[in-house]
Structure formats: structure tokens, C-alpha cells
PDB file with one MODEL, atoms N, CA, C and O in Angstrom:
MODEL        1
ATOM      1  N   UNK A   1     -85.900  -2.610  -5.342  1.00  0.00           N
ATOM      2  CA  UNK A   1     -84.047  -3.037  -5.889  1.00  0.00           C
ATOM      3  C   UNK A   1     -83.789  -1.412  -6.349  1.00  0.00           C
ATOM      4  O   UNK A   1     -84.701  -0.595  -6.477  1.00  0.00           O
ATOM      5  N   UNK A   2     -82.349  -1.132  -6.567  1.00  0.00           N
ATOM      6  CA  UNK A   2     -81.669   0.449  -7.359  1.00  0.00           C
ATOM      7  C   UNK A   2     -81.007  -0.278  -8.205  1.00  0.00           C
ATOM      8  O   UNK A   2     -80.768  -1.486  -8.211  1.00  0.00           O
ATOM      9  N   UNK A   3     -80.574   1.028  -9.321  1.00  0.00           N
ATOM     10  CA  UNK A   3     -79.922   0.557 -10.195  1.00  0.00           C
ATOM     11  C   UNK A   3     -79.163   1.955 -10.272  1.00  0.00           C
ATOM     12  O   UNK A   3     -79.452   2.977  -9.650  1.00  0.00           O
ATOM     13  N   UNK A   4     -78.102   1.760 -11.200  1.00  0.00           N
ATOM     14  CA  UNK A   4     -76.711   2.733 -11.800  1.00  0.00           C
ATOM     15  C   UNK A   4     -77.733   3.276 -12.796  1.00  0.00           C
ATOM     16  O   UNK A   4     -78.316   2.754 -13.746  1.00  0.00           O
ATOM     17  N   UNK A   5     -77.764   5.013 -12.038  1.00  0.00           N
ATOM     18  CA  UNK A   5     -78.782   5.832 -13.309  1.00  0.00           C
ATOM     19  C   UNK A   5     -77.886   6.024 -14.503  1.00  0.00           C
ATOM     20  O   UNK A   5     -78.287   5.898 -15.660  1.00  0.00           O
ATOM     21  N   UNK A   6     -76.117   6.472 -14.022  1.00  0.00           N
ATOM     22  CA  UNK A   6     -75.768   5.989 -15.815  1.00  0.00           C
ATOM     23  C   UNK A   6     -75.220   7.734 -16.152  1.00  0.00           C
ATOM     24  O   UNK A   6     -74.135   7.709 -16.734  1.00  0.00           O
ATOM     25  N   UNK A   7     -75.520   8.565 -16.011  1.00  0.00           N
ATOM     26  CA  UNK A   7     -75.805   9.667 -16.404  1.00  0.00           C
ATOM     27  C   UNK A   7     -74.748  10.310 -17.550  1.00  0.00           C
ATOM     28  O   UNK A   7     -74.982  11.087 -18.476  1.00  0.00           O
ATOM     29  N   UNK A   8     -73.371   9.614 -17.077  1.00  0.00           N
ATOM     30  CA  UNK A   8     -72.330   9.476 -18.199  1.00  0.00           C
ATOM     31  C   UNK A   8     -73.351   8.986 -19.403  1.00  0.00           C
ATOM     32  O   UNK A   8     -73.936   9.664 -20.247  1.00  0.00           O
ATOM     33  N   UNK A   9     -73.351   7.688 -19.195  1.00  0.00           N
ATOM     34  CA  UNK A   9     -74.230   7.473 -20.762  1.00  0.00           C
ATOM     35  C   UNK A   9     -75.160   8.053 -21.286  1.00  0.00           C
ATOM     36  O   UNK A   9     -75.485   8.043 -22.473  1.00  0.00           O
ATOM     37  N   UNK A  10     -75.883   8.872 -19.956  1.00  0.00           N
ATOM     38  CA  UNK A  10     -76.687   9.946 -20.768  1.00  0.00           C
ATOM     39  C   UNK A  10     -76.262  10.986 -21.705  1.00  0.00           C
ATOM     40  O   UNK A  10     -77.010  11.249 -22.647  1.00  0.00           O
ATOM     41  N   UNK A  11     -74.299  12.095 -21.454  1.00  0.00           N
ATOM     42  CA  UNK A  11     -74.104  12.797 -21.601  1.00  0.00           C
ATOM     43  C   UNK A  11     -74.167  12.157 -23.417  1.00  0.00           C
ATOM     44  O   UNK A  11     -74.724  12.468 -24.470  1.00  0.00           O
ATOM     45  N   UNK A  12     -73.139  11.032 -22.867  1.00  0.00           N
ATOM     46  CA  UNK A  12     -72.954  11.121 -25.305  1.00  0.00           C
ATOM     47  C   UNK A  12     -73.915  10.847 -26.002  1.00  0.00           C
ATOM     48  O   UNK A  12     -73.707  10.622 -27.194  1.00  0.00           O
ATOM     49  N   UNK A  13     -75.599  10.766 -25.340  1.00  0.00           N
ATOM     50  CA  UNK A  13     -76.343  11.090 -26.222  1.00  0.00           C
ATOM     51  C   UNK A  13     -77.725  11.846 -26.110  1.00  0.00           C
ATOM     52  O   UNK A  13     -78.877  11.458 -26.305  1.00  0.00           O
ATOM     53  N   UNK A  14     -77.277  12.882 -25.785  1.00  0.00           N
ATOM     54  CA  UNK A  14     -77.423  14.214 -25.195  1.00  0.00           C
ATOM     55  C   UNK A  14     -78.351  14.211 -24.067  1.00  0.00           C
ATOM     56  O   UNK A  14     -78.616  15.311 -23.582  1.00  0.00           O
ATOM     57  N   UNK A  15     -78.844  13.259 -23.606  1.00  0.00           N
ATOM     58  CA  UNK A  15     -80.099  13.435 -22.247  1.00  0.00           C
ATOM     59  C   UNK A  15     -79.870  13.527 -20.987  1.00  0.00           C
ATOM     60  O   UNK A  15     -78.694  13.639 -20.643  1.00  0.00           O
ATOM     61  N   UNK A  16     -80.392  13.516 -20.480  1.00  0.00           N
ATOM     62  CA  UNK A  16     -80.378  14.022 -18.824  1.00  0.00           C
ATOM     63  C   UNK A  16     -81.662  12.571 -17.680  1.00  0.00           C
ATOM     64  O   UNK A  16     -82.831  12.209 -17.815  1.00  0.00           O
ATOM     65  N   UNK A  17     -80.741  12.279 -16.867  1.00  0.00           N
ATOM     66  CA  UNK A  17     -81.773  11.842 -15.996  1.00  0.00           C
ATOM     67  C   UNK A  17     -82.616  12.477 -15.721  1.00  0.00           C
ATOM     68  O   UNK A  17     -82.461  13.511 -16.372  1.00  0.00           O
ATOM     69  N   UNK A  18     -84.213  12.621 -14.645  1.00  0.00           N
ATOM     70  CA  UNK A  18     -85.242  13.436 -14.736  1.00  0.00           C
ATOM     71  C   UNK A  18     -85.016  14.506 -15.866  1.00  0.00           C
ATOM     72  O   UNK A  18     -85.031  15.708 -15.598  1.00  0.00           O
ATOM     73  N   UNK A  19     -84.849  14.126 -16.883  1.00  0.00           N
ATOM     74  CA  UNK A  19     -85.443  15.099 -18.586  1.00  0.00           C
ATOM     75  C   UNK A  19     -86.869  15.123 -19.413  1.00  0.00           C
ATOM     76  O   UNK A  19     -86.663  15.413 -20.592  1.00  0.00           O
ATOM     77  N   UNK A  20     -88.130  14.916 -19.141  1.00  0.00           N
ATOM     78  CA  UNK A  20     -89.101  15.039 -19.918  1.00  0.00           C
ATOM     79  C   UNK A  20     -88.711  14.809 -21.649  1.00  0.00           C
ATOM     80  O   UNK A  20     -87.730  15.277 -22.225  1.00  0.00           O
ATOM     81  N   UNK A  21     -89.670  14.049 -22.176  1.00  0.00           N
ATOM     82  CA  UNK A  21     -88.804  13.172 -23.287  1.00  0.00           C
ATOM     83  C   UNK A  21     -90.342  12.830 -23.842  1.00  0.00           C
ATOM     84  O   UNK A  21     -91.048  12.405 -22.928  1.00  0.00           O
ATOM     85  N   UNK A  22     -90.930  12.906 -24.956  1.00  0.00           N
ATOM     86  CA  UNK A  22     -92.249  12.371 -25.870  1.00  0.00           C
ATOM     87  C   UNK A  22     -91.431  11.633 -26.423  1.00  0.00           C
ATOM     88  O   UNK A  22     -90.257  11.927 -26.645  1.00  0.00           O
ATOM     89  N   UNK A  23     -92.325   9.950 -26.872  1.00  0.00           N
ATOM     90  CA  UNK A  23     -92.213   9.274 -27.547  1.00  0.00           C
ATOM     91  C   UNK A  23     -92.249   9.841 -28.954  1.00  0.00           C
ATOM     92  O   UNK A  23     -93.233  10.566 -29.102  1.00  0.00           O
ATOM     93  N   UNK A  24     -91.588   9.753 -29.890  1.00  0.00           N
ATOM     94  CA  UNK A  24     -90.826  10.236 -31.003  1.00  0.00           C
ATOM     95  C   UNK A  24     -91.430   9.140 -32.087  1.00  0.00           C
ATOM     96  O   UNK A  24     -91.251   9.522 -33.243  1.00  0.00           O
ATOM     97  N   UNK A  25     -91.924   8.209 -32.005  1.00  0.00           N
ATOM     98  CA  UNK A  25     -92.562   6.437 -33.016  1.00  0.00           C
ATOM     99  C   UNK A  25     -93.760   6.236 -32.208  1.00  0.00           C
ATOM    100  O   UNK A  25     -93.824   6.386 -30.988  1.00  0.00           O
ATOM    101  N   UNK A  26     -94.827   5.838 -33.092  1.00  0.00           N
ATOM    102  CA  UNK A  26     -95.865   4.839 -32.932  1.00  0.00           C
ATOM    103  C   UNK A  26     -95.438   3.433 -32.944  1.00  0.00           C
ATOM    104  O   UNK A  26     -96.383   2.692 -33.214  1.00  0.00           O
ATOM    105  N   UNK A  27     -94.152   2.723 -32.710  1.00  0.00           N
ATOM    106  CA  UNK A  27     -93.418   1.582 -33.691  1.00  0.00           C
ATOM    107  C   UNK A  27     -94.154   1.444 -31.489  1.00  0.00           C
ATOM    108  O   UNK A  27     -95.330   1.107 -31.624  1.00  0.00           O
ATOM    109  N   UNK A  28     -93.967   1.529 -30.487  1.00  0.00           N
ATOM    110  CA  UNK A  28     -94.403   0.697 -29.794  1.00  0.00           C
ATOM    111  C   UNK A  28     -95.938   1.193 -28.824  1.00  0.00           C
ATOM    112  O   UNK A  28     -96.393   1.091 -27.685  1.00  0.00           O
ATOM    113  N   UNK A  29     -96.275   1.734 -30.089  1.00  0.00           N
ATOM    114  CA  UNK A  29     -98.190   1.541 -29.593  1.00  0.00           C
ATOM    115  C   UNK A  29     -98.639   0.309 -29.275  1.00  0.00           C
ATOM    116  O   UNK A  29     -98.286  -0.816 -29.627  1.00  0.00           O
ATOM    117  N   UNK A  30     -99.654   0.796 -28.395  1.00  0.00           N
ATOM    118  CA  UNK A  30    -100.090  -0.508 -27.020  1.00  0.00           C
ATOM    119  C   UNK A  30     -99.520  -0.883 -26.717  1.00  0.00           C
ATOM    120  O   UNK A  30    -100.183  -1.853 -26.350  1.00  0.00           O
ATOM    121  N   UNK A  31     -98.207  -1.187 -26.304  1.00  0.00           N
ATOM    122  CA  UNK A  31     -97.082  -1.658 -25.625  1.00  0.00           C
ATOM    123  C   UNK A  31     -96.725  -0.340 -24.703  1.00  0.00           C
ATOM    124  O   UNK A  31     -97.275  -0.290 -23.603  1.00  0.00           O
ATOM    125  N   UNK A  32     -96.049   0.475 -24.991  1.00  0.00           N
ATOM    126  CA  UNK A  32     -95.435   1.622 -24.175  1.00  0.00           C
ATOM    127  C   UNK A  32     -96.599   2.966 -24.229  1.00  0.00           C
ATOM    128  O   UNK A  32     -97.036   3.660 -23.312  1.00  0.00           O
ATOM    129  N   UNK A  33     -96.751   2.979 -25.044  1.00  0.00           N
ATOM    130  CA  UNK A  33     -97.530   4.351 -25.517  1.00  0.00           C
ATOM    131  C   UNK A  33     -97.518   5.231 -27.337  1.00  0.00           C
ATOM    132  O   UNK A  33     -96.795   4.660 -28.154  1.00  0.00           O
ATOM    133  N   UNK A  34     -98.091   6.189 -27.718  1.00  0.00           N
ATOM    134  CA  UNK A  34     -98.449   6.591 -28.684  1.00  0.00           C
ATOM    135  C   UNK A  34     -96.830   7.554 -28.887  1.00  0.00           C
ATOM    136  O   UNK A  34     -95.998   8.083 -28.150  1.00  0.00           O
ATOM    137  N   UNK A  35     -97.002   7.407 -29.977  1.00  0.00           N
ATOM    138  CA  UNK A  35     -96.003   9.104 -30.247  1.00  0.00           C
ATOM    139  C   UNK A  35     -96.696  10.102 -29.638  1.00  0.00           C
ATOM    140  O   UNK A  35     -97.910  10.128 -29.839  1.00  0.00           O
ATOM    141  N   UNK A  36     -95.960  11.347 -28.589  1.00  0.00           N
ATOM    142  CA  UNK A  36     -95.934  12.549 -27.912  1.00  0.00           C
ATOM    143  C   UNK A  36     -96.673  12.032 -26.298  1.00  0.00           C
ATOM    144  O   UNK A  36     -96.947  12.588 -25.234  1.00  0.00           O
ATOM    145  N   UNK A  37     -96.742  11.127 -26.678  1.00  0.00           N
ATOM    146  CA  UNK A  37     -97.458  10.373 -25.080  1.00  0.00           C
ATOM    147  C   UNK A  37     -95.675  10.892 -24.422  1.00  0.00           C
ATOM    148  O   UNK A  37     -94.669  10.567 -25.053  1.00  0.00           O
ATOM    149  N   UNK A  38     -95.606  11.653 -23.196  1.00  0.00           N
ATOM    150  CA  UNK A  38     -94.108  11.928 -22.277  1.00  0.00           C
ATOM    151  C   UNK A  38     -94.247  11.183 -21.578  1.00  0.00           C
ATOM    152  O   UNK A  38     -95.142  10.410 -21.236  1.00  0.00           O
ATOM    153  N   UNK A  39     -92.522  11.590 -21.121  1.00  0.00           N
ATOM    154  CA  UNK A  39     -92.376  10.487 -20.077  1.00  0.00           C
ATOM    155  C   UNK A  39     -90.919  11.274 -19.026  1.00  0.00           C
ATOM    156  O   UNK A  39     -90.466  12.386 -19.296  1.00  0.00           O
ATOM    157  N   UNK A  40     -90.459  10.499 -17.990  1.00  0.00           N
ATOM    158  CA  UNK A  40     -89.084  11.075 -17.504  1.00  0.00           C
ATOM    159  C   UNK A  40     -88.478   9.706 -17.383  1.00  0.00           C
ATOM    160  O   UNK A  40     -88.905   8.572 -17.166  1.00  0.00           O
ATOM    161  N   UNK A  41     -87.126  10.353 -17.647  1.00  0.00           N
ATOM    162  CA  UNK A  41     -86.177   9.308 -17.739  1.00  0.00           C
ATOM    163  C   UNK A  41     -85.739   9.032 -16.586  1.00  0.00           C
ATOM    164  O   UNK A  41     -85.559   9.926 -15.758  1.00  0.00           O
ATOM    165  N   UNK A  42     -85.495   7.771 -16.332  1.00  0.00           N
ATOM    166  CA  UNK A  42     -84.961   7.562 -14.788  1.00  0.00           C
ATOM    167  C   UNK A  42     -83.168   6.999 -14.943  1.00  0.00           C
ATOM    168  O   UNK A  42     -82.285   7.043 -14.087  1.00  0.00           O
ATOM    169  N   UNK A  43     -83.115   6.564 -16.159  1.00  0.00           N
ATOM    170  CA  UNK A  43     -81.369   5.907 -16.170  1.00  0.00           C
ATOM    171  C   UNK A  43     -81.380   5.826 -17.344  1.00  0.00           C
ATOM    172  O   UNK A  43     -82.241   6.134 -18.169  1.00  0.00           O
ATOM    173  N   UNK A  44     -80.227   5.322 -17.456  1.00  0.00           N
ATOM    174  CA  UNK A  44     -79.714   4.670 -18.557  1.00  0.00           C
ATOM    175  C   UNK A  44     -79.045   3.577 -18.743  1.00  0.00           C
ATOM    176  O   UNK A  44     -79.068   3.068 -17.623  1.00  0.00           O
ATOM    177  N   UNK A  45     -78.250   2.626 -19.673  1.00  0.00           N
ATOM    178  CA  UNK A  45     -77.809   1.484 -19.447  1.00  0.00           C
ATOM    179  C   UNK A  45     -77.199   1.790 -21.066  1.00  0.00           C
ATOM    180  O   UNK A  45     -77.476   2.813 -21.694  1.00  0.00           O
ATOM    181  N   UNK A  46     -76.441   0.836 -21.512  1.00  0.00           N
ATOM    182  CA  UNK A  46     -75.770   0.036 -22.146  1.00  0.00           C
ATOM    183  C   UNK A  46     -75.558  -1.158 -22.842  1.00  0.00           C
ATOM    184  O   UNK A  46     -74.387  -1.534 -22.888  1.00  0.00           O
ATOM    185  N   UNK A  47     -76.068  -1.573 -23.177  1.00  0.00           N
ATOM    186  CA  UNK A  47     -75.492  -3.161 -23.998  1.00  0.00           C
ATOM    187  C   UNK A  47     -74.637  -3.887 -24.704  1.00  0.00           C
ATOM    188  O   UNK A  47     -74.800  -5.052 -25.066  1.00  0.00           O
ATOM    189  N   UNK A  48     -73.770  -3.233 -24.890  1.00  0.00           N
ATOM    190  CA  UNK A  48     -72.490  -3.793 -25.555  1.00  0.00           C
ATOM    191  C   UNK A  48     -72.501  -2.714 -26.516  1.00  0.00           C
ATOM    192  O   UNK A  48     -71.386  -2.347 -26.885  1.00  0.00           O
ATOM    193  N   UNK A  49     -74.116  -1.758 -27.307  1.00  0.00           N
ATOM    194  CA  UNK A  49     -73.879  -1.848 -29.163  1.00  0.00           C
ATOM    195  C   UNK A  49     -74.650  -0.522 -29.019  1.00  0.00           C
ATOM    196  O   UNK A  49     -74.574   0.327 -29.907  1.00  0.00           O
ATOM    197  N   UNK A  50     -75.470  -0.315 -27.790  1.00  0.00           N
ATOM    198  CA  UNK A  50     -76.540   0.470 -27.624  1.00  0.00           C
ATOM    199  C   UNK A  50     -76.879   1.041 -26.553  1.00  0.00           C
ATOM    200  O   UNK A  50     -77.349   0.414 -25.603  1.00  0.00           O
ATOM    201  N   UNK A  51     -76.602   2.909 -26.553  1.00  0.00           N
ATOM    202  CA  UNK A  51     -77.188   3.070 -24.925  1.00  0.00           C
ATOM    203  C   UNK A  51     -78.649   3.201 -24.974  1.00  0.00           C
ATOM    204  O   UNK A  51     -79.025   3.484 -26.111  1.00  0.00           O
ATOM    205  N   UNK A  52     -79.449   3.106 -24.251  1.00  0.00           N
ATOM    206  CA  UNK A  52     -81.199   3.120 -23.864  1.00  0.00           C
ATOM    207  C   UNK A  52     -81.307   4.163 -22.672  1.00  0.00           C
ATOM    208  O   UNK A  52     -80.656   4.120 -21.628  1.00  0.00           O
ATOM    209  N   UNK A  53     -82.329   5.181 -23.060  1.00  0.00           N
ATOM    210  CA  UNK A  53     -82.623   5.442 -21.986  1.00  0.00           C
ATOM    211  C   UNK A  53     -83.851   4.895 -21.918  1.00  0.00           C
ATOM    212  O   UNK A  53     -84.648   4.408 -22.719  1.00  0.00           O
ATOM    213  N   UNK A  54     -83.778   5.214 -20.091  1.00  0.00           N
ATOM    214  CA  UNK A  54     -85.293   3.780 -19.671  1.00  0.00           C
ATOM    215  C   UNK A  54     -86.317   4.968 -19.016  1.00  0.00           C
ATOM    216  O   UNK A  54     -86.019   5.438 -17.918  1.00  0.00           O
ATOM    217  N   UNK A  55     -87.489   5.419 -19.700  1.00  0.00           N
ATOM    218  CA  UNK A  55     -88.305   6.444 -19.964  1.00  0.00           C
ATOM    219  C   UNK A  55     -89.251   5.920 -18.920  1.00  0.00           C
ATOM    220  O   UNK A  55     -89.439   4.745 -19.232  1.00  0.00           O
ATOM    221  N   UNK A  56     -90.040   6.239 -17.682  1.00  0.00           N
ATOM    222  CA  UNK A  56     -91.359   5.982 -17.059  1.00  0.00           C
ATOM    223  C   UNK A  56     -92.509   7.008 -17.743  1.00  0.00           C
ATOM    224  O   UNK A  56     -92.502   8.140 -17.260  1.00  0.00           O
ATOM    225  N   UNK A  57     -93.477   6.760 -18.786  1.00  0.00           N
ATOM    226  CA  UNK A  57     -94.204   6.662 -19.837  1.00  0.00           C
ATOM    227  C   UNK A  57     -94.929   7.264 -18.785  1.00  0.00           C
ATOM    228  O   UNK A  57     -94.703   6.743 -17.693  1.00  0.00           O
ATOM    229  N   UNK A  58     -96.240   8.795 -18.777  1.00  0.00           N
ATOM    230  CA  UNK A  58     -97.009   8.825 -17.907  1.00  0.00           C
ATOM    231  C   UNK A  58     -98.648   8.295 -18.931  1.00  0.00           C
ATOM    232  O   UNK A  58     -99.410   8.983 -19.610  1.00  0.00           O
ATOM    233  N   UNK A  59     -98.647   6.729 -18.592  1.00  0.00           N
ATOM    234  CA  UNK A  59     -99.892   6.301 -19.179  1.00  0.00           C
ATOM    235  C   UNK A  59    -100.143   5.809 -18.947  1.00  0.00           C
ATOM    236  O   UNK A  59     -99.247   5.158 -18.410  1.00  0.00           O
ATOM    237  N   UNK A  60    -101.362   5.185 -18.820  1.00  0.00           N
ATOM    238  CA  UNK A  60    -102.384   4.331 -18.180  1.00  0.00           C
ATOM    239  C   UNK A  60    -101.415   2.217 -18.764  1.00  0.00           C
ATOM    240  O   UNK A  60    -101.429   1.104 -18.237  1.00  0.00           O
ATOM    241  N   UNK A  61    -100.947   2.657 -19.707  1.00  0.00           N
ATOM    242  CA  UNK A  61    -100.495   1.280 -21.296  1.00  0.00           C
ATOM    243  C   UNK A  61     -99.571   0.459 -20.253  1.00  0.00           C
ATOM    244  O   UNK A  61     -99.679  -0.702 -19.860  1.00  0.00           O
ATOM    245  N   UNK A  62     -98.109   2.012 -19.767  1.00  0.00           N
ATOM    246  CA  UNK A  62     -97.145   1.445 -19.679  1.00  0.00           C
ATOM    247  C   UNK A  62     -96.678   1.087 -18.352  1.00  0.00           C
ATOM    248  O   UNK A  62     -95.616   0.515 -18.105  1.00  0.00           O
ATOM    249  N   UNK A  63     -97.868   1.605 -17.216  1.00  0.00           N
ATOM    250  CA  UNK A  63     -98.027   1.361 -15.970  1.00  0.00           C
ATOM    251  C   UNK A  63     -96.886   1.937 -15.113  1.00  0.00           C
ATOM    252  O   UNK A  63     -96.763   3.160 -15.058  1.00  0.00           O
ATOM    253  N   UNK A  64     -95.765   0.863 -14.218  1.00  0.00           N
ATOM    254  CA  UNK A  64     -95.100   1.472 -13.476  1.00  0.00           C
ATOM    255  C   UNK A  64     -93.630   1.752 -14.267  1.00  0.00           C
ATOM    256  O   UNK A  64     -92.896   2.737 -14.349  1.00  0.00           O
ATOM    257  N   UNK A  65     -93.587   0.519 -14.749  1.00  0.00           N
ATOM    258  CA  UNK A  65     -92.060   0.160 -15.302  1.00  0.00           C
ATOM    259  C   UNK A  65     -91.144   1.291 -16.436  1.00  0.00           C
ATOM    260  O   UNK A  65     -92.009   1.977 -16.980  1.00  0.00           O
ATOM    261  N   UNK A  66     -90.367   1.517 -16.724  1.00  0.00           N
ATOM    262  CA  UNK A  66     -89.416   1.946 -16.795  1.00  0.00           C
ATOM    263  C   UNK A  66     -89.354   1.514 -18.430  1.00  0.00           C
ATOM    264  O   UNK A  66     -89.311   0.300 -18.625  1.00  0.00           O
ATOM    265  N   UNK A  67     -89.346   2.247 -19.434  1.00  0.00           N
ATOM    266  CA  UNK A  67     -88.634   0.817 -21.049  1.00  0.00           C
ATOM    267  C   UNK A  67     -88.134   1.442 -21.365  1.00  0.00           C
ATOM    268  O   UNK A  67     -88.498   2.599 -21.578  1.00  0.00           O
ATOM    269  N   UNK A  68     -86.984   0.958 -21.562  1.00  0.00           N
ATOM    270  CA  UNK A  68     -85.928   1.115 -22.479  1.00  0.00           C
ATOM    271  C   UNK A  68     -86.091   2.147 -23.926  1.00  0.00           C
ATOM    272  O   UNK A  68     -87.184   2.022 -24.480  1.00  0.00           O
ATOM    273  N   UNK A  69     -85.430   2.821 -24.368  1.00  0.00           N
ATOM    274  CA  UNK A  69     -85.802   3.121 -25.888  1.00  0.00           C
ATOM    275  C   UNK A  69     -84.139   4.138 -25.209  1.00  0.00           C
ATOM    276  O   UNK A  69     -83.415   4.663 -24.363  1.00  0.00           O
ATOM    277  N   UNK A  70     -84.789   3.456 -27.385  1.00  0.00           N
ATOM    278  CA  UNK A  70     -83.109   3.955 -28.278  1.00  0.00           C
ATOM    279  C   UNK A  70     -83.544   5.599 -28.595  1.00  0.00           C
ATOM    280  O   UNK A  70     -84.710   5.987 -28.675  1.00  0.00           O
ATOM    281  N   UNK A  71     -82.162   6.580 -28.777  1.00  0.00           N
ATOM    282  CA  UNK A  71     -82.295   8.073 -28.592  1.00  0.00           C
ATOM    283  C   UNK A  71     -83.477   7.946 -29.754  1.00  0.00           C
ATOM    284  O   UNK A  71     -84.552   8.533 -29.631  1.00  0.00           O
ATOM    285  N   UNK A  72     -83.182   7.192 -30.785  1.00  0.00           N
ATOM    286  CA  UNK A  72     -84.251   8.080 -31.851  1.00  0.00           C
ATOM    287  C   UNK A  72     -85.362   7.468 -31.228  1.00  0.00           C
ATOM    288  O   UNK A  72     -86.332   7.543 -31.983  1.00  0.00           O
ATOM    289  N   UNK A  73     -85.568   7.024 -30.407  1.00  0.00           N
ATOM    290  CA  UNK A  73     -87.314   7.046 -30.761  1.00  0.00           C
ATOM    291  C   UNK A  73     -88.080   7.946 -29.696  1.00  0.00           C
ATOM    292  O   UNK A  73     -89.297   8.076 -29.562  1.00  0.00           O
ATOM    293  N   UNK A  74     -87.051   8.530 -28.976  1.00  0.00           N
ATOM    294  CA  UNK A  74     -87.962  10.417 -28.116  1.00  0.00           C
ATOM    295  C   UNK A  74     -86.765  11.232 -28.571  1.00  0.00           C
ATOM    296  O   UNK A  74     -85.633  11.261 -29.054  1.00  0.00           O
ATOM    297  N   UNK A  75     -87.653  11.773 -28.151  1.00  0.00           N
ATOM    298  CA  UNK A  75     -86.824  13.269 -28.555  1.00  0.00           C
ATOM    299  C   UNK A  75     -87.492  13.755 -26.761  1.00  0.00           C
ATOM    300  O   UNK A  75     -87.996  13.169 -25.802  1.00  0.00           O
ATOM    301  N   UNK A  76     -86.890  15.856 -27.319  1.00  0.00           N
ATOM    302  CA  UNK A  76     -86.739  16.462 -25.881  1.00  0.00           C
ATOM    303  C   UNK A  76     -88.157  16.850 -26.010  1.00  0.00           C
ATOM    304  O   UNK A  76     -88.986  16.427 -26.816  1.00  0.00           O
ATOM    305  N   UNK A  77     -88.260  17.524 -25.295  1.00  0.00           N
ATOM    306  CA  UNK A  77     -89.704  18.344 -24.867  1.00  0.00           C
ATOM    307  C   UNK A  77     -89.855  20.123 -24.963  1.00  0.00           C
ATOM    308  O   UNK A  77     -89.925  20.726 -23.893  1.00  0.00           O
ATOM    309  N   UNK A  78     -89.885  20.656 -25.844  1.00  0.00           N
ATOM    310  CA  UNK A  78     -90.028  22.171 -26.073  1.00  0.00           C
ATOM    311  C   UNK A  78     -89.959  21.776 -24.974  1.00  0.00           C
ATOM    312  O   UNK A  78     -90.176  20.637 -24.561  1.00  0.00           O
ATOM    313  N   UNK A  79     -89.443  23.307 -24.043  1.00  0.00           N
ATOM    314  CA  UNK A  79     -89.409  24.323 -23.075  1.00  0.00           C
ATOM    315  C   UNK A  79     -89.176  23.816 -21.430  1.00  0.00           C
ATOM    316  O   UNK A  79     -89.208  24.346 -20.320  1.00  0.00           O
ATOM    317  N   UNK A  80     -88.880  22.231 -22.095  1.00  0.00           N
ATOM    318  CA  UNK A  80     -89.216  21.647 -20.101  1.00  0.00           C
ATOM    319  C   UNK A  80     -89.987  20.715 -19.824  1.00  0.00           C
ATOM    320  O   UNK A  80     -89.678  19.668 -19.255  1.00  0.00           O
ATOM    321  N   UNK A  81     -90.722  20.938 -20.091  1.00  0.00           N
ATOM    322  CA  UNK A  81     -92.385  20.472 -19.218  1.00  0.00           C
ATOM    323  C   UNK A  81     -92.101  19.201 -18.226  1.00  0.00           C
ATOM    324  O   UNK A  81     -93.018  18.724 -17.558  1.00  0.00           O
TER     325      UNK A  81
ENDMDL
END
């Protein structure tokens, strides 16, 4: 299955496909990862109200599926790791 990456949506929220980010909250602990866990943005989507960044978090909890996160739930990794 292929998805549109929608980079223009990422520009609207200040992120880009391929960018490394980290979780900025523990809200998804146990389901996606803990605050500070890192991942890569694979694509963006708009649900009619919010823009979501689909992030593939690099841990055993998240598995191999990207998870849709709001911009308030992620932050850029300093130094572009």
C-alpha cells in the first residue's frame, strides 16, 4: 500500500517528511512510546480539522506501523539526529 506523503501539510506545521522528531508527551506511553522516544516522519494527513504527522517511532512498543501524532505531541530533535 502506498500513501501520499503530503509534504505541503508538513510545511504548514513546520515539519518535513524524513525529519527526526521525539515524543513531547507521555500521553501515548505503552501504546506508542514514552516522552523523548525518537522517530521519523513518514507522511502527513489532514482529517478536516487537524494535521497529523505519521511518525515511525524507533522502539519495540510501536512496532512497524507509523502512528498519527499532532504537532503538539512531537518536537524536533536538536542537531538533526
